[in-house]
C-alpha positions as CSV (number, residue, x, y, z in Angstrom):
1,X,-0.1,0.3,0.2
2,X,1.2,3.5,-1.0
3,X,0.6,6.8,0.9
4,X,1.4,10.2,-0.3
5,X,0.1,13.6,-0.9
6,X,0.2,14.3,2.6
7,X,2.7,15.2,5.7
8,X,2.8,13.9,8.9
9,X,4.9,15.2,12.0
10,X,5.2,11.2,13.4
11,X,4.5,8.0,13.2
12,X,2.0,5.9,16.0
13,X,2.2,2.5,15.8
14,X,-1.5,0.7,17.0
15,X,-0.4,-2.8,19.0
16,X,-3.3,-5.0,18.0
17,X,-2.6,-7.6,21.0
18,X,-2.8,-5.2,23.3
19,X,-5.0,-2.4,21.3
20,X,-3.5,0.6,21.9
21,X,-1.7,3.3,20.1
22,X,2.6,4.2,20.7
23,X,4.0,7.1,19.4
24,X,7.0,5.6,17.3
25,X,9.9,7.6,18.8
26,X,12.7,7.0,16.6
27,X,10.8,9.1,14.1
28,X,10.0,12.3,16.3
29,X,10.4,15.4,15.0
30,X,10.7,14.1,11.2
31,X,8.3,15.5,8.8
32,X,7.2,12.4,7.3
33,X,5.6,12.5,3.4
34,X,5.4,9.4,1.8
35,X,5.9,5.3,2.5
36,X,5.4,2.0,1.7
37,X,6.3,-1.3,2.8
38,X,8.5,-3.6,0.4
39,X,7.8,-7.3,0.5
40,X,10.7,-7.9,3.4
41,X,8.9,-5.9,6.5
42,X,11.4,-2.9,5.2
43,X,9.1,0.4,5.9
44,X,10.5,2.8,3.6
45,X,9.8,6.9,4.6
46,X,10.4,9.6,2.3
47,X,11.3,13.0,4.0
48,X,12.2,16.1,3.2
49,X,15.7,15.0,4.1
50,X,16.1,11.9,2.1
51,X,14.7,7.8,2.5
52,X,14.4,6.4,5.9
53,X,14.8,2.2,6.0
54,X,12.9,1.2,9.2
55,X,11.9,-1.8,10.8
56,X,10.9,-3.2,14.7
57,X,11.0,0.2,15.7
58,X,14.1,1.3,14.5
59,X,15.5,3.4,11.5
60,X,18.2,0.9,10.0
61,X,19.7,3.2,6.9
62,X,19.6,6.6,5.8
63,X,19.8,7.7,2.0
64,X,20.7,10.7,0.8
65,X,21.8,12.9,-2.0
66,X,25.2,12.6,-0.6
67,X,24.6,9.0,-1.7
68,X,23.4,9.1,-4.8
69,X,19.3,10.5,-4.9
70,X,19.0,13.1,-7.7
71,X,17.0,15.4,-4.2
72,X,16.5,14.8,-1.2
73,X,12.9,15.5,-1.5
74,X,11.1,12.2,-1.3
75,X,7.5,12.7,-2.6
76,X,6.0,9.3,-3.7
77,X,7.1,5.8,-3.4
78,X,5.8,3.0,-4.5
79,X,6.9,-1.0,-3.9
80,X,7.3,-3.3,-7.5
81,X,6.6,-6.8,-7.6
82,X,10.5,-7.6,-7.9
83,X,10.7,-5.6,-4.5
84,X,12.3,-2.8,-6.1
85,X,11.5,0.6,-4.2
86,X,10.7,3.3,-6.7
87,X,11.3,6.7,-5.5
88,X,9.5,10.1,-6.6
89,X,11.4,12.8,-6.4
90,X,12.9,16.1,-7.9
91,X,15.0,15.2,-10.5
92,X,17.2,18.6,-11.7
93,X,16.9,19.1,-15.3
94,X,20.8,19.5,-17.2
């Protein structure tokens, strides 16, 4: 499932076993623009500061322009059937 066209300043996780909502503290203060979960259970989160890979309530990696992204502003994410993550961003025109 893909979510887009919104911004959030935090993430809430619902624990269905305990029937409670819990704030995900690892993402506090980060403006979330889009996210998608891949087939391995990694939640990919697009921000204005790059791309975050998130699993088990922890950031496992970040990707920015320094790593090869054409822009740190990620506005769209979707998962391909082959496990690829497609990233919508501002691509500079040359």
